[in-house]
N, C-alpha and C positions, 0 to 999 in steps of 0.2 A: 639486482633485486630478484630477478628470476631464479638465479642460482641459490640465493639465500632461502627462498621459498621451497625450492627442491630439497635443500638440506634440512629444513625444519620438518618436512614431511617424511624424512627417513625414519625407520624404526630406531628405537633407542640403541639396540645392539649395533647397528651400523654407524650411528653417530659416535658411539664409544670406540668402535674399531677405527673410524676415521681419525679421531684425535690420538689414538694409540699410534697409528701410522705416521701422523705428523710428528709426534714426539720421537719415534724411532728414526725417521728419515733425518730429522735435525741432528740427533745424536750421532748417527753413522756418517753424516756429511762432515761433522766436526772431527770425529775420530779418524776418518781417512786422512786428515791433515796433521794429526797429532800422534798417532800410534803407528809403529812399523807394521806394514801390511801383513806379514806372516803372523805376528802376535794378534792382530785384529782378526784374521781368519780363524786362528786357534780359539779366541774368545767366542766368536760367533758360533763356531762348531760346537764348543762345549755348552753354550747356552741353549742352542737349538736342540741338543740331545737331551738336556735335562728339563726342558720346559713342557714336554709333551704331556698334556692332561689325558685322563682316561676317556673323557667324553668330548668330542669336538664341539665347537661353539655353534650358535644358531645361524651363522652367516656362511653361505656357500663359498668354496674356494674361488670360483669365478668372480663373485661379487667382491671378495676380499681383494683380489688382484685389481679390480676396477677402482676400488677405493684407494689403494696404494698409488695407482697411476694418477688419480685426481689429486691426492694429497701431495704428490711430488711436484706438482705445478706451483705449490705455495712455498716451496723450499728453494731459495736462491742457489744456483749452481748445483742443483741436484743432478746426479749422474746415474748411469745404469748400474754402476757398482754400489753406490749408496742405496739405491732402490732394491737391489738384490739382497744386500746384507740385511737391511731393515726388514725386507719381506721374509727372509728366512727366519728371523726371530719372531715376527708377527705370526706367520703361519704355524710355527711350532707352538706358540702360546695358545693357539686354537686347535691343537691336536693334529696338525698336518705335517708330515715329514717331506720336506723339499730337498732338492739337490742344487747346489750352486755350481754354475758353469761359467768359465771364463775362456773366451776364444780370441784369436787374432786373425786378421786378414789384411791383405794389401788392397788399397784403393786404386783408382784409375791412374794416379800419379806415382804408384808403387810405394806409397807411404804406408807404414805399418799402423793399423788401428786395432783397438781392442773393444770387446763388448762383454758384458756380464748379464746373465739371465738365470732364472730359477725354473726348475721343472718339478712337477708334481705327478707322480705315477707315470713318468715318461713323457708327459705333455708340457710344453712351455707355458708357464703361468704368469711370469713377470719378465719383462724385457724382450718379448717376442718382436722379431723384425721380419719383414717379407723375405729378406735375403739372408736369414740366419744361418742357412746351410753353407754359406761361403766362409764362415768363421771356423778355423781349425781349433778345436778345443784343447786347452793346455791340460797337462796332468794335474790332478788335485794336489794341493799342498799338504804336507804332513799335518796330522792333527795333534801332534805333541811338540814340545819345545826341543826335542833331541835331534 
């Protein structure tokens, strides 16, 4: 009940952004299971470059990132990659150019693990971890189908 009251007190722009985030998180969670990853990255890259409006929205990037993080808790099996992909589209639709990062690291049992995050103007905005620096970033995938 307390969280519902918090939500109802949000400004209209933040409520709209929250539902937009829920929609995108759902779509990209499904697309990660149904579309080859390189094609999905190409689509997200294309969309995020064409969606940039001239004037950014009324919600700050830090607040947008928080709303994405909260919305991701409502999506079953949400992952760092689905959050980063949805976040990239969401940020671009509000006039912010982000960069998608994917890195790999070995855990204590020497098992390979991966993580995805977004940066905005060099600062991690979605997918930040206390030990993010242990991930070795992979080279960016090509942005065309050739």
